[in-house]
C-alpha positions as a Markdown table, in Angstrom:
| # | Residue | x | y | z |
|---|---|---|---|---|
| 1 | Unk | 18.8 | 87.2 | 112.3 |
| 2 | Unk | 15.8 | 88.6 | 112.3 |
| 3 | Unk | 15.3 | 92.7 | 112.2 |
| 4 | Unk | 14.0 | 93.6 | 115.3 |
| 5 | Unk | 10.2 | 94.8 | 115.3 |
| 6 | Unk | 9.2 | 98.4 | 115.4 |
| 7 | Unk | 5.8 | 99.5 | 116.4 |
| 8 | Unk | 4.5 | 102.4 | 114.8 |
| 9 | Unk | 1.0 | 104.2 | 115.2 |
| 10 | Unk | -0.4 | 106.3 | 112.7 |
| 11 | Unk | -2.5 | 109.0 | 112.9 |
| 12 | Unk | -5.5 | 107.8 | 110.5 |
| 13 | Unk | -8.1 | 110.5 | 111.3 |
| 14 | Unk | -8.3 | 111.6 | 107.5 |
| 15 | Unk | -10.1 | 108.4 | 106.7 |
| 16 | Unk | -13.3 | 109.5 | 108.5 |
| 17 | Unk | -14.2 | 111.3 | 105.3 |
| 18 | Unk | -13.9 | 110.8 | 101.6 |
| 19 | Unk | -10.9 | 110.4 | 100.8 |
| 20 | Unk | -8.7 | 113.4 | 99.0 |
| 21 | Unk | -4.8 | 113.5 | 98.8 |
| 22 | Unk | -3.8 | 112.9 | 102.5 |
| 23 | Unk | -6.3 | 109.6 | 102.9 |
| 24 | Unk | -4.7 | 108.0 | 99.6 |
| 25 | Unk | -1.5 | 108.6 | 101.1 |
| 26 | Unk | -2.3 | 107.0 | 104.4 |
| 27 | Unk | -4.2 | 104.1 | 102.4 |
| 28 | Unk | -1.8 | 103.1 | 100.4 |
| 29 | Unk | 1.3 | 103.5 | 103.0 |
| 30 | Unk | -0.9 | 101.0 | 105.3 |
| 31 | Unk | -1.6 | 98.4 | 102.1 |
| 32 | Unk | 2.1 | 98.5 | 101.1 |
| 33 | Unk | 4.4 | 98.7 | 104.4 |
| 34 | Unk | 4.1 | 95.0 | 104.8 |
| 35 | Unk | 5.2 | 94.1 | 101.6 |
| 36 | Unk | 8.3 | 95.7 | 102.1 |
| 37 | Unk | 8.9 | 95.3 | 105.8 |
| 38 | Unk | 6.5 | 92.5 | 107.4 |
| 39 | Unk | 8.9 | 93.6 | 111.3 |
| 40 | Unk | 6.8 | 97.4 | 111.2 |
| 41 | Unk | 3.9 | 96.9 | 112.7 |
| 42 | Unk | 1.9 | 100.3 | 111.5 |
| 43 | Unk | -1.6 | 100.8 | 113.5 |
| 44 | Unk | -4.4 | 102.9 | 112.2 |
| 45 | Unk | -5.6 | 104.7 | 115.2 |
| 46 | Unk | -9.1 | 105.6 | 113.7 |
| 47 | Unk | -10.0 | 102.7 | 111.9 |
| 48 | Unk | -8.7 | 100.4 | 115.1 |
| 49 | Unk | -10.3 | 102.3 | 117.6 |
| 50 | Unk | -12.9 | 104.4 | 116.7 |
| 51 | Unk | -14.7 | 104.1 | 113.3 |
| 52 | Unk | -17.9 | 102.4 | 113.4 |
| 53 | Unk | -19.0 | 100.0 | 110.6 |
| 54 | Unk | -18.1 | 102.5 | 108.1 |
| 55 | Unk | -16.9 | 100.8 | 104.8 |
| 56 | Unk | -13.7 | 101.4 | 103.0 |
| 57 | Unk | -15.8 | 101.8 | 99.9 |
| 58 | Unk | -17.9 | 104.4 | 101.9 |
| 59 | Unk | -14.8 | 106.2 | 102.4 |
| 60 | Unk | -13.6 | 106.1 | 99.0 |
| 61 | Unk | -17.0 | 107.7 | 98.2 |
| 62 | Unk | -19.0 | 104.8 | 97.4 |
| 63 | Unk | -19.7 | 103.3 | 94.0 |
| 64 | Unk | -21.9 | 105.7 | 91.5 |
| 65 | Unk | -24.5 | 103.7 | 89.9 |
| 66 | Unk | -24.5 | 103.0 | 86.0 |
| 67 | Unk | -25.8 | 106.0 | 84.2 |
| 68 | Unk | -26.4 | 108.2 | 87.4 |
| 69 | Unk | -23.1 | 110.4 | 86.2 |
| 70 | Unk | -25.1 | 112.2 | 83.3 |
| 71 | Unk | -27.3 | 113.3 | 85.9 |
| 72 | Unk | -26.7 | 117.7 | 87.3 |
| 73 | Unk | -24.8 | 118.1 | 90.7 |
| 74 | Unk | -25.2 | 120.2 | 93.2 |
| 75 | Unk | -21.6 | 120.5 | 95.1 |
| 76 | Unk | -22.0 | 121.6 | 98.3 |
| 77 | Unk | -18.9 | 122.8 | 100.9 |
| 78 | Unk | -18.1 | 120.2 | 104.1 |
| 79 | Unk | -20.1 | 121.6 | 106.7 |
| 80 | Unk | -17.4 | 122.3 | 109.9 |
| 81 | Unk | -18.7 | 122.6 | 113.5 |
| 82 | Unk | -18.2 | 125.8 | 115.3 |
| 83 | Unk | -13.7 | 126.7 | 116.0 |
| 84 | Unk | -14.7 | 125.7 | 119.7 |
| 85 | Unk | -16.4 | 122.7 | 119.1 |
| 86 | Unk | -13.6 | 121.2 | 116.2 |
| 87 | Unk | -11.0 | 122.2 | 119.5 |
| 88 | Unk | -12.9 | 120.5 | 122.0 |
| 89 | Unk | -13.4 | 117.2 | 119.8 |
| 90 | Unk | -9.4 | 117.5 | 118.5 |
| 91 | Unk | -8.5 | 117.8 | 122.3 |
| 92 | Unk | -10.2 | 114.8 | 123.4 |
| 93 | Unk | -8.8 | 112.9 | 120.3 |
| 94 | Unk | -5.9 | 113.3 | 120.9 |
| 95 | Unk | -6.0 | 112.3 | 124.8 |
| 96 | Unk | -7.3 | 109.4 | 123.5 |
| 97 | Unk | -4.6 | 108.8 | 121.1 |
| 98 | Unk | -1.8 | 109.1 | 123.0 |
| 99 | Unk | -3.0 | 107.2 | 126.4 |
| 100 | Unk | -4.0 | 103.9 | 124.1 |
| 101 | Unk | -0.9 | 104.6 | 122.1 |
| 102 | Unk | 0.9 | 104.1 | 125.5 |
| 103 | Unk | -1.2 | 101.5 | 126.9 |
| 104 | Unk | -0.4 | 99.4 | 123.5 |
| 105 | Unk | 3.3 | 100.2 | 124.2 |
| 106 | Unk | 3.7 | 101.8 | 120.6 |
| 107 | Unk | 7.0 | 103.6 | 120.4 |
| 108 | Unk | 6.9 | 105.8 | 117.3 |
| 109 | Unk | 4.3 | 108.0 | 116.2 |
| 110 | Unk | 3.7 | 108.9 | 112.7 |
| 111 | Unk | 1.6 | 112.1 | 112.2 |
| 112 | Unk | 0.8 | 112.2 | 108.4 |
| 113 | Unk | -1.0 | 115.8 | 108.4 |
| 114 | Unk | 1.2 | 118.6 | 109.1 |
| 115 | Unk | 0.2 | 118.9 | 113.4 |
| 116 | Unk | 1.0 | 116.2 | 115.6 |
| 117 | Unk | -1.0 | 116.0 | 118.9 |
| 118 | Unk | 1.4 | 115.1 | 122.1 |
| 119 | Unk | 3.1 | 112.3 | 122.4 |
| 120 | Unk | 6.0 | 111.0 | 125.1 |
| 121 | Unk | 8.5 | 109.4 | 122.5 |
| 122 | Unk | 9.8 | 110.2 | 119.2 |
| 123 | Unk | 7.4 | 111.6 | 116.2 |
| 124 | Unk | 7.5 | 111.9 | 112.7 |
| 125 | Unk | 5.4 | 114.5 | 111.0 |
| 126 | Unk | 4.2 | 114.3 | 107.0 |
| 127 | Unk | 4.3 | 118.0 | 105.5 |
| 128 | Unk | 2.5 | 117.9 | 102.4 |
| 129 | Unk | 2.3 | 121.5 | 101.3 |
| 130 | Unk | 2.6 | 125.4 | 103.3 |
| 131 | Unk | -0.3 | 127.0 | 101.3 |
| 132 | Unk | -2.0 | 128.0 | 104.5 |
| 133 | Unk | 0.7 | 129.5 | 105.7 |
| 134 | Unk | 2.2 | 131.1 | 102.4 |
| 135 | Unk | -1.4 | 131.7 | 100.7 |
| 136 | Unk | -4.1 | 131.7 | 104.0 |
| 137 | Unk | -7.0 | 133.5 | 102.1 |
| 138 | Unk | -7.5 | 129.8 | 100.4 |
| 139 | Unk | -8.1 | 128.3 | 103.2 |
| 140 | Unk | -11.5 | 128.9 | 105.8 |
| 141 | Unk | -10.4 | 131.0 | 108.4 |
| 142 | Unk | -11.0 | 128.7 | 111.6 |
| 143 | Unk | -8.0 | 126.7 | 109.8 |
| 144 | Unk | -6.1 | 129.5 | 109.7 |
| 145 | Unk | -6.3 | 130.3 | 112.8 |
| 146 | Unk | -5.3 | 126.4 | 113.9 |
| 147 | Unk | -2.6 | 126.8 | 112.5 |
| 148 | Unk | -1.6 | 129.9 | 113.8 |
| 149 | Unk | -2.3 | 128.3 | 116.9 |
| 150 | Unk | -0.8 | 124.9 | 116.9 |
| 151 | Unk | 1.4 | 124.2 | 113.7 |
| 152 | Unk | 4.4 | 126.3 | 114.8 |
| 153 | Unk | 4.1 | 125.2 | 118.0 |
| 154 | Unk | 3.8 | 121.7 | 117.2 |
| 155 | Unk | 6.9 | 121.6 | 115.1 |
| 156 | Unk | 9.6 | 121.0 | 118.1 |
| 157 | Unk | 7.6 | 117.5 | 118.8 |
| 158 | Unk | 8.7 | 116.2 | 115.5 |
| 159 | Unk | 12.4 | 113.8 | 115.4 |
| 160 | Unk | 12.2 | 113.9 | 111.3 |
| 161 | Unk | 10.1 | 115.4 | 108.8 |
| 162 | Unk | 9.0 | 113.6 | 105.6 |
| 163 | Unk | 8.5 | 115.9 | 102.8 |
| 164 | Unk | 6.2 | 114.5 | 99.9 |
| 165 | Unk | 8.4 | 116.7 | 97.1 |
| 166 | Unk | 11.7 | 118.7 | 97.0 |
| 167 | Unk | 9.3 | 121.8 | 96.3 |
| 168 | Unk | 7.9 | 121.1 | 99.6 |
| 169 | Unk | 11.4 | 120.7 | 101.5 |
| 170 | Unk | 12.2 | 123.6 | 100.2 |
| 171 | Unk | 9.6 | 125.4 | 101.7 |
| 172 | Unk | 10.4 | 124.0 | 105.1 |
| 173 | Unk | 13.5 | 125.1 | 105.4 |
| 174 | Unk | 12.6 | 128.7 | 103.6 |
| 175 | Unk | 9.6 | 129.2 | 105.6 |
| 176 | Unk | 9.8 | 127.0 | 109.0 |
| 177 | Unk | 13.6 | 127.4 | 109.6 |
| 178 | Unk | 14.0 | 123.3 | 109.6 |
| 179 | Unk | 17.5 | 122.2 | 108.5 |
| 180 | Unk | 18.0 | 120.0 | 105.7 |
| 181 | Unk | 19.4 | 116.6 | 107.2 |
| 182 | Unk | 16.2 | 116.8 | 109.6 |
| 183 | Unk | 13.8 | 116.1 | 105.9 |
| 184 | Unk | 13.5 | 113.5 | 103.9 |
| 185 | Unk | 11.6 | 113.3 | 100.7 |
| 186 | Unk | 9.4 | 110.8 | 100.0 |
| 187 | Unk | 7.6 | 111.3 | 96.7 |
| 188 | Unk | 4.2 | 109.2 | 96.0 |
| 189 | Unk | 2.6 | 106.8 | 93.7 |
| 190 | Unk | -0.1 | 106.1 | 91.7 |
| 191 | Unk | -2.6 | 103.7 | 92.7 |
| 192 | Unk | -2.8 | 100.4 | 91.2 |
| 193 | Unk | -6.7 | 101.0 | 89.8 |
| 194 | Unk | -5.1 | 103.9 | 87.4 |
| 195 | Unk | -3.6 | 102.3 | 84.4 |
| 196 | Unk | -4.8 | 102.3 | 80.6 |
| 197 | Unk | -8.1 | 100.9 | 79.8 |
| 198 | Unk | -9.2 | 99.2 | 76.2 |
| 199 | Unk | -10.6 | 102.2 | 74.0 |
| 200 | Unk | -13.9 | 100.4 | 73.3 |
| 201 | Unk | -14.4 | 99.3 | 76.8 |
| 202 | Unk | -13.7 | 103.0 | 77.4 |
| 203 | Unk | -16.6 | 103.9 | 75.1 |
| 204 | Unk | -19.2 | 101.7 | 76.4 |
| 205 | Unk | -18.7 | 102.5 | 79.5 |
| 206 | Unk | -18.8 | 106.4 | 78.9 |
| 207 | Unk | -21.9 | 105.4 | 76.5 |
| 208 | Unk | -23.6 | 103.4 | 79.3 |
| 209 | Unk | -23.0 | 106.7 | 81.9 |
| 210 | Unk | -24.8 | 109.0 | 79.2 |
| 211 | Unk | -21.7 | 110.8 | 79.3 |
| 212 | Unk | -19.5 | 112.0 | 76.4 |
| 213 | Unk | -17.6 | 110.2 | 74.1 |
| 214 | Unk | -15.0 | 112.9 | 74.1 |
| 215 | Unk | -14.0 | 115.8 | 76.6 |
| 216 | Unk | -11.8 | 117.7 | 78.6 |
| 217 | Unk | -11.4 | 116.5 | 82.1 |
| 218 | Unk | -10.3 | 118.9 | 85.8 |
| 219 | Unk | -9.9 | 116.9 | 89.2 |
| 220 | Unk | -10.0 | 118.1 | 92.5 |
| 221 | Unk | -11.2 | 119.9 | 95.6 |
| 222 | Unk | -13.5 | 123.0 | 94.4 |
| 223 | Unk | -11.2 | 125.5 | 96.1 |
| 224 | Unk | -9.3 | 128.6 | 95.3 |
| 225 | Unk | -6.0 | 127.3 | 94.5 |
| 226 | Unk | -7.3 | 124.9 | 92.3 |
| 227 | Unk | -7.4 | 127.8 | 89.9 |
| 228 | Unk | -11.2 | 126.5 | 88.6 |
| 229 | Unk | -11.6 | 130.4 | 87.5 |
| 230 | Unk | -8.6 | 130.2 | 85.3 |
| 231 | Unk | -9.3 | 127.0 | 84.0 |
| 232 | Unk | -13.1 | 128.3 | 82.5 |
| 233 | Unk | -11.6 | 131.5 | 81.4 |
| 234 | Unk | -9.3 | 129.4 | 79.3 |
| 235 | Unk | -11.9 | 127.0 | 78.5 |
| 236 | Unk | -14.1 | 129.9 | 77.1 |
| 237 | Unk | -11.4 | 131.0 | 74.6 |
| 238 | Unk | -11.9 | 128.0 | 72.7 |
| 239 | Unk | -13.8 | 127.8 | 69.1 |
| 240 | Unk | -17.5 | 127.0 | 69.9 |
| 241 | Unk | -17.1 | 124.2 | 67.5 |
| 242 | Unk | -14.0 | 122.6 | 69.9 |
| 243 | Unk | -16.1 | 123.3 | 73.0 |
| 244 | Unk | -18.9 | 120.9 | 71.3 |
| 245 | Unk | -16.7 | 118.2 | 70.2 |
| 246 | Unk | -15.0 | 118.3 | 73.7 |
| 247 | Unk | -17.1 | 119.7 | 76.5 |
| 248 | Unk | -15.3 | 119.9 | 80.0 |
| 249 | Unk | -16.1 | 117.7 | 82.5 |
| 250 | Unk | -15.2 | 118.9 | 86.3 |
| 251 | Unk | -14.5 | 116.3 | 89.2 |
| 252 | Unk | -14.4 | 116.8 | 92.5 |
| 253 | Unk | -16.1 | 117.5 | 96.1 |
| 254 | Unk | -17.0 | 120.7 | 98.0 |
| 255 | Unk | -14.1 | 122.7 | 99.0 |
| 256 | Unk | -13.9 | 126.4 | 100.8 |
| 257 | Unk | -13.7 | 129.6 | 98.1 |
| 258 | Unk | -12.2 | 131.6 | 100.7 |
| 259 | Unk | -11.6 | 132.9 | 104.7 |
| 260 | Unk | -15.3 | 133.4 | 105.2 |
| 261 | Unk | -15.7 | 129.7 | 103.9 |
| 262 | Unk | -18.6 | 130.9 | 101.3 |
| 263 | Unk | -19.4 | 127.8 | 98.9 |
| 264 | Unk | -17.3 | 127.8 | 95.7 |
| 265 | Unk | -20.1 | 126.4 | 93.7 |
| 266 | Unk | -21.8 | 130.4 | 93.7 |
| 267 | Unk | -18.2 | 131.0 | 92.1 |
| 268 | Unk | -18.1 | 128.0 | 89.9 |
| 269 | Unk | -21.9 | 128.5 | 88.4 |
| 270 | Unk | -21.5 | 132.5 | 88.2 |
| 271 | Unk | -18.1 | 131.9 | 86.5 |
| 272 | Unk | -20.0 | 129.7 | 84.1 |
| 273 | Unk | -22.6 | 131.9 | 83.2 |
| 274 | Unk | -20.4 | 135.2 | 82.6 |
| 275 | Unk | -17.9 | 133.3 | 80.2 |
| 276 | Unk | -21.1 | 132.4 | 78.1 |
| 277 | Unk | -20.5 | 128.6 | 79.0 |
| 278 | Unk | -24.3 | 128.1 | 78.8 |
| 279 | Unk | -26.1 | 125.3 | 76.9 |
| 280 | Unk | -25.9 | 124.9 | 73.2 |
| 281 | Unk | -29.1 | 123.9 | 71.4 |
| 282 | Unk | -27.0 | 122.3 | 68.6 |
| 283 | Unk | -25.0 | 120.1 | 70.9 |
| 284 | Unk | -25.9 | 117.1 | 72.7 |
| 285 | Unk | -23.6 | 117.9 | 75.6 |
| 286 | Unk | -23.8 | 121.1 | 77.8 |
| 287 | Unk | -19.7 | 122.6 | 77.4 |
| 288 | Unk | -19.1 | 122.5 | 81.3 |
| 289 | Unk | -20.9 | 119.8 | 82.9 |
| 290 | Unk | -20.1 | 119.6 | 87.0 |
| 291 | Unk | -20.1 | 115.7 | 88.2 |
| 292 | Unk | -18.9 | 116.2 | 92.0 |
| 293 | Unk | -17.5 | 113.5 | 94.1 |
| 294 | Unk | -17.2 | 110.0 | 92.3 |
| 295 | Unk | -15.3 | 106.8 | 93.0 |
| 296 | Unk | -11.8 | 105.7 | 92.6 |
| 297 | Unk | -13.2 | 103.0 | 90.0 |
| 298 | Unk | -15.2 | 105.8 | 88.1 |
| 299 | Unk | -12.3 | 108.1 | 88.3 |
| 300 | Unk | -10.2 | 105.8 | 86.4 |
| 301 | Unk | -12.5 | 105.1 | 83.8 |
| 302 | Unk | -12.9 | 109.2 | 83.7 |
| 303 | Unk | -9.2 | 109.5 | 83.3 |
| 304 | Unk | -8.8 | 106.8 | 80.8 |
| 305 | Unk | -11.6 | 108.3 | 78.7 |
| 306 | Unk | -10.4 | 112.0 | 78.5 |
| 307 | Unk | -8.6 | 113.7 | 75.5 |
| 308 | Unk | -6.5 | 115.1 | 78.3 |
| 309 | Unk | -6.4 | 116.7 | 82.0 |
| 310 | Unk | -6.2 | 120.1 | 82.3 |
| 311 | Unk | -5.0 | 120.9 | 85.9 |
| 312 | Unk | -4.2 | 124.5 | 85.9 |
| 313 | Unk | -3.4 | 124.6 | 89.6 |
| 314 | Unk | -1.6 | 128.0 | 91.0 |
| 315 | Unk | 0.5 | 125.8 | 94.3 |
| 316 | Unk | 0.9 | 122.0 | 95.1 |
| 317 | Unk | 3.0 | 120.0 | 97.2 |
| 318 | Unk | 3.1 | 116.9 | 95.3 |
| 319 | Unk | -0.2 | 117.0 | 92.7 |
| 320 | Unk | -1.5 | 112.9 | 92.3 |
| 321 | Unk | -4.2 | 113.7 | 90.0 |
| 322 | Unk | -1.7 | 114.3 | 87.1 |
| 323 | Unk | 0.2 | 111.3 | 87.8 |
| 324 | Unk | -2.4 | 109.2 | 88.0 |
| 325 | Unk | -4.2 | 110.4 | 84.8 |
| 326 | Unk | -0.8 | 109.7 | 83.1 |
| 327 | Unk | -0.7 | 106.3 | 84.4 |
| 328 | Unk | -3.8 | 105.7 | 82.9 |
| 329 | Unk | -2.2 | 106.8 | 79.4 |
| 330 | Unk | -4.1 | 110.2 | 79.2 |
| 331 | Unk | -2.1 | 113.4 | 78.3 |
| 332 | Unk | -1.4 | 116.4 | 81.2 |
| 333 | Unk | -1.5 | 120.0 | 81.1 |
| 334 | Unk | -0.8 | 121.4 | 84.7 |
| 335 | Unk | 1.1 | 124.5 | 85.6 |
| 336 | Unk | 4.9 | 125.3 | 85.7 |
| 337 | Unk | 4.1 | 126.0 | 88.9 |
| 338 | Unk | 5.0 | 124.6 | 92.7 |
| 339 | Unk | 6.1 | 121.2 | 93.1 |
| 340 | Unk | 4.5 | 119.9 | 89.2 |
| 341 | Unk | 7.5 | 120.2 | 86.7 |
| 342 | Unk | 9.0 | 118.0 | 89.0 |
| 343 | Unk | 6.3 | 115.6 | 89.2 |
| 344 | Unk | 5.1 | 115.7 | 85.4 |
| 345 | Unk | 8.7 | 116.4 | 84.4 |
| 346 | Unk | 8.6 | 116.3 | 80.4 |
| 347 | Unk | 5.7 | 113.7 | 79.9 |
| 348 | Unk | 3.3 | 117.2 | 79.9 |
| 349 | Unk | 2.5 | 120.6 | 78.7 |
| 350 | Unk | 3.4 | 122.8 | 81.6 |
| 351 | Unk | 1.3 | 126.5 | 81.8 |
| 352 | Unk | 1.8 | 129.6 | 83.3 |
| 353 | Unk | -1.7 | 129.4 | 86.1 |
| 354 | Unk | -2.0 | 132.9 | 85.3 |
| 355 | Unk | -2.1 | 132.8 | 81.9 |
| 356 | Unk | -5.7 | 131.8 | 80.4 |
| 357 | Unk | -4.4 | 132.4 | 76.8 |
| 358 | Unk | -1.5 | 129.8 | 77.3 |
| 359 | Unk | -4.0 | 127.7 | 78.7 |
| 360 | Unk | -6.5 | 127.3 | 76.3 |
| 361 | Unk | -3.3 | 127.0 | 73.6 |
| 362 | Unk | -2.3 | 124.1 | 74.9 |
| 363 | Unk | -6.2 | 122.5 | 74.9 |
| 364 | Unk | -5.7 | 123.9 | 71.2 |
| 365 | Unk | -2.8 | 121.7 | 70.7 |
| 366 | Unk | -3.9 | 118.8 | 72.6 |
| 367 | Unk | -7.4 | 118.6 | 70.6 |
| 368 | Unk | -5.9 | 119.3 | 66.9 |
| 369 | Unk | -2.7 | 117.2 | 67.5 |
| 370 | Unk | -3.1 | 113.6 | 67.7 |
| 371 | Unk | 0.5 | 112.7 | 67.2 |
| 372 | Unk | 1.3 | 115.1 | 70.2 |
| 373 | Unk | -1.5 | 113.4 | 72.4 |
| 374 | Unk | -0.5 | 109.9 | 71.5 |
| 375 | Unk | 3.8 | 110.9 | 72.0 |
| 376 | Unk | 2.5 | 112.6 | 75.8 |
| 377 | Unk | 0.2 | 109.5 | 76.6 |
| 378 | Unk | 3.4 | 107.6 | 76.0 |
| 379 | Unk | 5.8 | 109.8 | 77.7 |
| 380 | Unk | 3.4 | 109.9 | 80.9 |
| 381 | Unk | 2.8 | 106.4 | 81.1 |
| 382 | Unk | 6.8 | 105.9 | 81.4 |
| 383 | Unk | 6.8 | 108.6 | 83.5 |
| 384 | Unk | 4.4 | 107.4 | 86.0 |
| 385 | Unk | 6.9 | 104.3 | 86.3 |
| 386 | Unk | 9.2 | 106.1 | 88.0 |
| 387 | Unk | 7.2 | 106.5 | 90.9 |
| 388 | Unk | 5.4 | 103.8 | 93.1 |
| 389 | Unk | 3.8 | 102.9 | 96.6 |
| 390 | Unk | 6.2 | 100.2 | 97.2 |
| 391 | Unk | 9.4 | 102.8 | 97.0 |
| 392 | Unk | 7.5 | 105.4 | 98.7 |
| 393 | Unk | 6.7 | 102.5 | 101.9 |
| 394 | Unk | 10.4 | 101.4 | 101.9 |
| 395 | Unk | 11.6 | 104.9 | 102.4 |
| 396 | Unk | 9.0 | 105.4 | 105.1 |
| 397 | Unk | 10.0 | 101.6 | 106.5 |
| 398 | Unk | 13.8 | 102.7 | 106.6 |
| 399 | Unk | 12.7 | 106.2 | 108.6 |
| 400 | Unk | 10.7 | 104.1 | 111.2 |
| 401 | Unk | 13.2 | 101.7 | 111.8 |
| 402 | Unk | 15.4 | 104.9 | 112.4 |
| 403 | Unk | 13.4 | 106.7 | 115.1 |
| 404 | Unk | 11.5 | 103.6 | 116.2 |
| 405 | Unk | 14.1 | 101.4 | 117.7 |
């Protein structure tokens, strides 16, 4: 006897902008779910009813033309409308979402991004992290006010919660008082585009784009919790010869420097100058090169070509960049903080994000010890295979069936 069909509507509004963590989560879930449970209809509301011709490629950030990645880039923070306008647009969106979902007879609503809107039926909500509550100074003021006003008030709407890590689950129990049996932990997975690539092909790809043949890499939105200042302070401690051989490439879009919403690019540029990480006349490449937001295709090659991903972030609910980098066979240096030990396990070097000297020492070890780098690469690939979007989707399907029938 066939399983009973389940109709679920998901708020995929995060796909209106270039994708970061939540957007990747929604896209991969939509792609993987039909393969694990064809009886569940998961409707992406924004893509179905409101998108105006913006392709998936555009949402991914497009493709960087060959030879373009070596150019200097100015990263601008996103333009945020006034708080009153954001609230008005949000209320209009929520009204349309509920009305169309009810009209189309969807029973279950999945909110993948923390704050569900009104819904006359069961709701499942995914919580990625609680950084806005833990560290409000890391976020723009209007976002903090939004959480203060709407987040706690919306918690009773959810019949069940999904956390992306055991760390986030513990945070939810401690900070929000949610009982353990109302939370299911479902880890994310590495996307298929991130896999090992032949060394000759990687070298050719880098050369064609004017990029250094060897480098250290950081990937993430330019925002305070990513600890880019600590990364630069650590990199500045490397011997000049190692900086010449291994420039630091910084990949990521604009974010927010603090509650006032000032541009983090100013802080980044000032930090580079203050630390003496300026162009070296004896080196072909600048010690620090900011690439900005790149496509997934470009990112997969950048991961594969790096000596290591250096990711000393202060706080993450999961941490996709280390996982996806490990899947390409590149070593990872990341923080022994928040969820990251849970994701990386023993496959990477864990550091104190508040200790630039420890971060620098890990970079020196990776640079100087080929055997260590090769061992971490092997362990990283094996570790990444413990996570998958198919398993993630299957766990979601079980929750959808429990609360959607």
